[in-house]
N, C-alpha and C positions, 0 to 999 in steps of 0.2 A: 504493500500500500504506500501511497505517496507520503503519508504522515511519517512512516518509518524512514522513508528515504530522506525526507526533510530533516528529521532528527539526526540521521547519520551524517548528513552534509553539515549540519550545524556543529556537531561534535568534532568532525574532522577539521572544519575551518577554525572554530574557536579555540582549539587546543593550542594553536600557535599565535593567536591574535594578541596584539598588545596595543594599548592606548597610551598616549603621552599627555601629560598635564603640565601646563605652565603655571608656576607659582611666582608671585611678585609681592614685594613688601615695600612699605614706605616708612620713613622716619620723620617725625616732626620735632621741632625745637621750641622751647619756651623762652620767653624774654620778658623783661620788665617793661619794655617800650610797647604801648598798645598798638601803634602804627605798624611796628615790625611784626607784632604778634598776629595782627589781622592779615598782613601780607603772607606770613608763613602759613596760616590756616588756609588761605585761599589757594596757596601753591600745592597743598597736599589734600585738598578736598576730593572726595570720591568722584570718579569719572568713569562712565561707561566707555570702554575702548572700542565697542562695536565688534563686528565679526573679525575674528583673528585672520590675519593674512598668512602667506607662506604655505609651506607644504602641509598636507592634511595631518600627518603625524599619527595616523591610525589605519588599521585595516591590513597591515602587512604582518609578516611572521616575525617572531622573536629573533633577535640576533643570535648567531652562534649555532644555528641548527645545521645538522649534517646534510651534505649534498651527495653522498654516495651510500650505496647499500653495503651490507656486510661483505659481499663478494667483490667489492670494488667498482661495481657498475654504477652509472649515474642514477640518482634518485634520492634516497634518504628522507630525512624529515621535511626538507623543503618541498620535495615532490609530493609527499603526503599532504602537506598543507595546500599546495596548489591544486591537487585533485579535489579536495574538499571545497576549496573556494570556487572552482569551476562548477561543481555540482550544486553548490549553494546558490549560484547565480542563474541557474537554468530555469526556464519557464516550462512547467509540466503540462501534459495533455491528458485527456481522459484515458488514453491507452497506457499512460505511465502510472495511472492509479489516482489521479486527482478526483476529488469529490467523494460521494455525491454532493456534499456541502463543503464550501471552502471560503476563505477570506481573500485569497489571491492565488495565482497559479505558480508562485515560486517564492522561496525565502528571500532572495536578493531584492525583489521588488519592494518589499516592506522595509527591509533593513539595508538602506542605501546611503544614508547621509551621516557623516561626511565621506564615507567610503563603504564598500561592501562589508556588511556586518554591523552597520550603524542603525540609525533610526529612520523615521519617515522622510522621504525625499521632497524636494520643492514642488514637484508635480505628482499628485496622488494617482498611482496606476489603477487603483480600485474603481475610479470614475469611468474607466473604459470597459470594464467587465461586461455590462449589459449589451454592448455592441457585438461581442463575440458569443456570449451565452445569453441568448435572447429571451429566455424564460425568466429573466430577472428584471426588477424595477430598481433603479438606483435609490437607495435610502436617502432621506432628506439630510442626514448628517454626514454624508460622504460627498465631498466636492473635489474637483480637480486641483483647486488652490488651497485645500485644507489638508489636515494630517491624515495619514493612514490610521484607521481605527478598527478595533475589534469590539464587538458588543456583548454585554452580559446582562442578563435579566436579574433583577433584584429578587423577585419572588416567583414561584410557580403559580399556576392558575388556582391551586387550592390554598394559597396563602403561605405555604412553607417556603423557607429560604431556597433560592436557586443559586445565583452567583456564577454559574457556569457560562463558558463562551458559547454563543449562538452564531454559527457561521453565517455570513451575510449573503452568500450566493449559492446557487445550485447549478449543476451542469446541464440542466434542461435547455434545449435549444442550441447547444454548443456542438462543435465538431466532434464526431465520434460518440455522441450521446443519443443516437437515434433510439426511440422507444422509451427513453427515460422521461417520466412525467412528474418527478418529485417537485413539490411546490416550495417556493421561497417563503420564509416566515414573514408574518405581517409586522414589520418593524415600526410602521407608523402608528399602529395601535398601541405598541409598547411605549412609544414616545409620548403619545397623548395621555397614557396612564401614568406617566412618570415612573415607569418600571424598567428603565434601561440606563446603564452606565457604560462608560467607554474606557479603553486603554489604548495607548499608542505603542508602537514597537519599542522594546527595550534593546539597546545595543548589546551585541554578544561579544564585544571585544574582551578577550581574556576569560570568557566563560569556560573554556576548556580547563583553565587552571583551577576553577572552582569545582568542575566535574571530577578532577583528579584527586581531590581531598577525600580521604577515607571516611566512611560513615563513623568508624570508631573514634576518629579524631574529633569529629563534630560533637559526638556524644560526650567525649571527655571534656571538651570546652564548656559544654552546658553544665556539667557536674562540678567543674572546678570553682574554687573560691566561693563556695556556697554561702559561707557566713558573711563575707564582705558584700556579696550581691544582695543578701537578705537585708542588710542594714541600709543599703542604698535603694532598696525597692526594685531591684533588677530581677526580672524573672522571664521565663519563656520556655518553649518546648520545641522539639524538632518536629517538623511536618513529615509524614511518611506516606509512601505510595500505598493505596488501599489494596492493590492487587498482589504485590509480592513483597511489600514491607520496607524497601530501602528508603533512605532519607532523600526527600525531594529538595531541590535547591534553586529551581529556575521558575520564571514566570511570576504572575501575581501571587504574593504570599507563598512562594516556593511550592506551587502546585504541581510542577513538572520535574521529572528527573532527567 
């Protein structure tokens, strides 16, 4: 299924992804002269620098990865990363396993800014989906100049908590989906009922480093320094997968593993 393929691509790619962060600091001086003090204050006042220029600084592999396999042939960890990055950026089709419900036809379409693996791009590719998969109506909260979104319903029809992702689109009317008549959910009714919330794509830069942490290490961190945590009011628990039990660590409130 395409979901598994997407997950494999995400793990392959994010294992070596790294993001860079620029840190800056300023120092202010105090003086007895009010005029000098005002000038100094103005000189160090907070200022929005705008969009950072220069190289993206994200989306590539970590430095120092191997470029050869154990037998000396070309490949190694860099080739492993590049294979995952290529798969991550591919648009999937029905024959590849997309659907029957989906939010977009590829991982890289949602995770694109400032580089592959990032967040929502400047032009939202979800806005074009109904042109290809004609069994869909574009939800009012999806715009070409707006963010990529996934939708979650707050409550089920019986009033019990929902919170799960409800995929925006269906494959009905699309290439390779002849005979499929699955219906798109009525998102406008959920908007009217104020029963819908949204999430934008979370960057996966460095997510493979998180995936590599052992469950036992996370459990040990939760259990450590319990007395000090109690005094400070710090508490919490690990979220685990309901099917097979391992610690989950990705997505909204670590719902995915």
